[in-house]
PyMOL CGO cylinders between C-alpha atoms (Angstrom):
from pymol import cmd
from pymol.cgo import CYLINDER

trace = [
    CYLINDER, 1.52, -8.04, -33.07, 4.33, -10.03, -34.64, 0.3, 1, 1, 1, 1, 1, 1,
    CYLINDER, 4.33, -10.03, -34.64, 7.91, -8.97, -34.67, 0.3, 1, 1, 1, 1, 1, 1,
    CYLINDER, 7.91, -8.97, -34.67, 10.10, -9.34, -37.73, 0.3, 1, 1, 1, 1, 1, 1,
    CYLINDER, 10.10, -9.34, -37.73, 13.07, -11.69, -37.81, 0.3, 1, 1, 1, 1, 1, 1,
    CYLINDER, 13.07, -11.69, -37.81, 15.41, -8.69, -37.60, 0.3, 1, 1, 1, 1, 1, 1,
    CYLINDER, 15.41, -8.69, -37.60, 13.54, -7.46, -34.53, 0.3, 1, 1, 1, 1, 1, 1,
    CYLINDER, 13.54, -7.46, -34.53, 13.79, -10.89, -32.88, 0.3, 1, 1, 1, 1, 1, 1,
    CYLINDER, 13.79, -10.89, -32.88, 17.52, -10.96, -33.66, 0.3, 1, 1, 1, 1, 1, 1,
    CYLINDER, 17.52, -10.96, -33.66, 17.95, -7.61, -31.92, 0.3, 1, 1, 1, 1, 1, 1,
    CYLINDER, 17.95, -7.61, -31.92, 16.02, -8.91, -28.91, 0.3, 1, 1, 1, 1, 1, 1,
    CYLINDER, 16.02, -8.91, -28.91, 18.19, -12.04, -28.76, 0.3, 1, 1, 1, 1, 1, 1,
    CYLINDER, 18.19, -12.04, -28.76, 21.30, -9.86, -28.94, 0.3, 1, 1, 1, 1, 1, 1,
    CYLINDER, 21.30, -9.86, -28.94, 19.97, -7.73, -26.07, 0.3, 1, 1, 1, 1, 1, 1,
    CYLINDER, 19.97, -7.73, -26.07, 19.39, -10.84, -23.93, 0.3, 1, 1, 1, 1, 1, 1,
    CYLINDER, 19.39, -10.84, -23.93, 22.86, -12.17, -24.75, 0.3, 1, 1, 1, 1, 1, 1,
    CYLINDER, 22.86, -12.17, -24.75, 24.42, -8.78, -23.96, 0.3, 1, 1, 1, 1, 1, 1,
    CYLINDER, 24.42, -8.78, -23.96, 22.64, -8.60, -20.58, 0.3, 1, 1, 1, 1, 1, 1,
    CYLINDER, 22.64, -8.60, -20.58, 23.96, -12.07, -19.70, 0.3, 1, 1, 1, 1, 1, 1,
    CYLINDER, 23.96, -12.07, -19.70, 27.46, -11.23, -20.91, 0.3, 1, 1, 1, 1, 1, 1,
    CYLINDER, 27.46, -11.23, -20.91, 27.53, -7.95, -18.95, 0.3, 1, 1, 1, 1, 1, 1,
    CYLINDER, 27.53, -7.95, -18.95, 26.38, -9.69, -15.78, 0.3, 1, 1, 1, 1, 1, 1,
    CYLINDER, 26.38, -9.69, -15.78, 28.97, -12.44, -16.16, 0.3, 1, 1, 1, 1, 1, 1,
    CYLINDER, 28.97, -12.44, -16.16, 31.70, -9.86, -16.76, 0.3, 1, 1, 1, 1, 1, 1,
    CYLINDER, 31.70, -9.86, -16.76, 30.63, -7.91, -13.68, 0.3, 1, 1, 1, 1, 1, 1,
    CYLINDER, 30.63, -7.91, -13.68, 30.59, -11.11, -11.60, 0.3, 1, 1, 1, 1, 1, 1,
    CYLINDER, 30.59, -11.11, -11.60, 34.22, -11.90, -12.39, 0.3, 1, 1, 1, 1, 1, 1,
    CYLINDER, 34.22, -11.90, -12.39, 35.78, -8.44, -12.79, 0.3, 1, 1, 1, 1, 1, 1,
    CYLINDER, 35.78, -8.44, -12.79, 34.02, -6.02, -10.41, 0.3, 1, 1, 1, 1, 1, 1,
    CYLINDER, 34.02, -6.02, -10.41, 35.22, -7.64, -7.16, 0.3, 1, 1, 1, 1, 1, 1,
    CYLINDER, 35.22, -7.64, -7.16, 38.84, -7.18, -8.30, 0.3, 1, 1, 1, 1, 1, 1,
    CYLINDER, 38.84, -7.18, -8.30, 38.15, -3.46, -8.63, 0.3, 1, 1, 1, 1, 1, 1,
    CYLINDER, 38.15, -3.46, -8.63, 36.55, -3.30, -5.15, 0.3, 1, 1, 1, 1, 1, 1,
    CYLINDER, 36.55, -3.30, -5.15, 33.11, -2.93, -6.74, 0.3, 1, 1, 1, 1, 1, 1,
    CYLINDER, 33.11, -2.93, -6.74, 29.95, -4.94, -6.22, 0.3, 1, 1, 1, 1, 1, 1,
    CYLINDER, 29.95, -4.94, -6.22, 27.58, -5.46, -9.17, 0.3, 1, 1, 1, 1, 1, 1,
    CYLINDER, 27.58, -5.46, -9.17, 23.94, -4.72, -8.48, 0.3, 1, 1, 1, 1, 1, 1,
    CYLINDER, 23.94, -4.72, -8.48, 22.40, -8.05, -9.45, 0.3, 1, 1, 1, 1, 1, 1,
    CYLINDER, 22.40, -8.05, -9.45, 18.93, -6.95, -8.42, 0.3, 1, 1, 1, 1, 1, 1,
    CYLINDER, 18.93, -6.95, -8.42, 18.83, -4.34, -11.19, 0.3, 1, 1, 1, 1, 1, 1,
    CYLINDER, 18.83, -4.34, -11.19, 20.67, -6.55, -13.67, 0.3, 1, 1, 1, 1, 1, 1,
    CYLINDER, 20.67, -6.55, -13.67, 18.19, -9.39, -13.31, 0.3, 1, 1, 1, 1, 1, 1,
    CYLINDER, 18.19, -9.39, -13.31, 15.22, -7.05, -13.72, 0.3, 1, 1, 1, 1, 1, 1,
    CYLINDER, 15.22, -7.05, -13.72, 16.76, -5.80, -16.97, 0.3, 1, 1, 1, 1, 1, 1,
    CYLINDER, 16.76, -5.80, -16.97, 17.29, -9.39, -18.11, 0.3, 1, 1, 1, 1, 1, 1,
    CYLINDER, 17.29, -9.39, -18.11, 13.72, -10.32, -17.18, 0.3, 1, 1, 1, 1, 1, 1,
    CYLINDER, 13.72, -10.32, -17.18, 12.44, -7.34, -19.14, 0.3, 1, 1, 1, 1, 1, 1,
    CYLINDER, 12.44, -7.34, -19.14, 14.47, -8.37, -22.22, 0.3, 1, 1, 1, 1, 1, 1,
    CYLINDER, 14.47, -8.37, -22.22, 13.19, -11.95, -22.03, 0.3, 1, 1, 1, 1, 1, 1,
    CYLINDER, 13.19, -11.95, -22.03, 9.57, -10.81, -21.62, 0.3, 1, 1, 1, 1, 1, 1,
    CYLINDER, 9.57, -10.81, -21.62, 9.94, -8.52, -24.64, 0.3, 1, 1, 1, 1, 1, 1,
    CYLINDER, 9.94, -8.52, -24.64, 11.27, -11.45, -26.68, 0.3, 1, 1, 1, 1, 1, 1,
    CYLINDER, 11.27, -11.45, -26.68, 8.36, -13.73, -25.75, 0.3, 1, 1, 1, 1, 1, 1,
    CYLINDER, 8.36, -13.73, -25.75, 5.73, -10.95, -25.96, 0.3, 1, 1, 1, 1, 1, 1,
    CYLINDER, 5.73, -10.95, -25.96, 4.85, -11.36, -22.29, 0.3, 1, 1, 1, 1, 1, 1,
    CYLINDER, 4.85, -11.36, -22.29, 3.69, -8.32, -20.31, 0.3, 1, 1, 1, 1, 1, 1,
    CYLINDER, 3.69, -8.32, -20.31, 6.35, -7.09, -17.91, 0.3, 1, 1, 1, 1, 1, 1,
    CYLINDER, 6.35, -7.09, -17.91, 5.67, -4.98, -14.85, 0.3, 1, 1, 1, 1, 1, 1,
    CYLINDER, 5.67, -4.98, -14.85, 8.94, -3.69, -13.46, 0.3, 1, 1, 1, 1, 1, 1,
    CYLINDER, 8.94, -3.69, -13.46, 8.51, -2.46, -9.90, 0.3, 1, 1, 1, 1, 1, 1,
    CYLINDER, 8.51, -2.46, -9.90, 9.07, 1.20, -9.24, 0.3, 1, 1, 1, 1, 1, 1,
    CYLINDER, 9.07, 1.20, -9.24, 10.53, 2.93, -6.24, 0.3, 1, 1, 1, 1, 1, 1,
    CYLINDER, 10.53, 2.93, -6.24, 8.05, 3.83, -3.55, 0.3, 1, 1, 1, 1, 1, 1,
    CYLINDER, 8.05, 3.83, -3.55, 7.23, 7.52, -3.33, 0.3, 1, 1, 1, 1, 1, 1,
    CYLINDER, 7.23, 7.52, -3.33, 7.65, 9.15, 0.10, 0.3, 1, 1, 1, 1, 1, 1,
    CYLINDER, 7.65, 9.15, 0.10, 3.91, 9.80, 0.43, 0.3, 1, 1, 1, 1, 1, 1,
    CYLINDER, 3.91, 9.80, 0.43, 3.15, 6.13, -0.33, 0.3, 1, 1, 1, 1, 1, 1,
    CYLINDER, 3.15, 6.13, -0.33, 5.62, 5.07, 2.35, 0.3, 1, 1, 1, 1, 1, 1,
    CYLINDER, 5.62, 5.07, 2.35, 3.99, 7.36, 4.92, 0.3, 1, 1, 1, 1, 1, 1,
    CYLINDER, 3.99, 7.36, 4.92, 0.54, 6.00, 4.06, 0.3, 1, 1, 1, 1, 1, 1,
    CYLINDER, 0.54, 6.00, 4.06, 1.87, 2.48, 4.53, 0.3, 1, 1, 1, 1, 1, 1,
    CYLINDER, 1.87, 2.48, 4.53, 3.36, 3.40, 7.91, 0.3, 1, 1, 1, 1, 1, 1,
    CYLINDER, 3.36, 3.40, 7.91, 0.01, 4.78, 9.06, 0.3, 1, 1, 1, 1, 1, 1,
    CYLINDER, 0.01, 4.78, 9.06, -1.75, 1.59, 7.95, 0.3, 1, 1, 1, 1, 1, 1,
    CYLINDER, -1.75, 1.59, 7.95, 0.80, -0.57, 9.78, 0.3, 1, 1, 1, 1, 1, 1,
    CYLINDER, 0.80, -0.57, 9.78, 0.52, 1.54, 12.94, 0.3, 1, 1, 1, 1, 1, 1,
    CYLINDER, 0.52, 1.54, 12.94, -3.28, 1.19, 12.94, 0.3, 1, 1, 1, 1, 1, 1,
    CYLINDER, -3.28, 1.19, 12.94, -2.97, -2.57, 12.56, 0.3, 1, 1, 1, 1, 1, 1,
    CYLINDER, -2.97, -2.57, 12.56, -0.43, -2.83, 15.39, 0.3, 1, 1, 1, 1, 1, 1,
    CYLINDER, -0.43, -2.83, 15.39, -2.57, -0.74, 17.75, 0.3, 1, 1, 1, 1, 1, 1,
    CYLINDER, -2.57, -0.74, 17.75, -5.62, -2.97, 17.21, 0.3, 1, 1, 1, 1, 1, 1,
    CYLINDER, -5.62, -2.97, 17.21, -3.82, -6.04, 18.58, 0.3, 1, 1, 1, 1, 1, 1,
]
cmd.load_cgo(trace, "trace")
């Protein structure tokens, strides 16, 4: 699936905007006693870049409470076997 030139321009603008927003936050937020969340910002930038290059992107999701409990049980079983 090819993207038109106008679509690619929009994607480039999105990438540039993500970079500009992150740079702004880097310099301005600390003066307002705020800390930018770079973790989320870089995931958004990675997603924009992957869209531009037509590369699949799998953004991680938050772990559901039931998944966390299942992981705890698995870890406990492993620790008890040692």
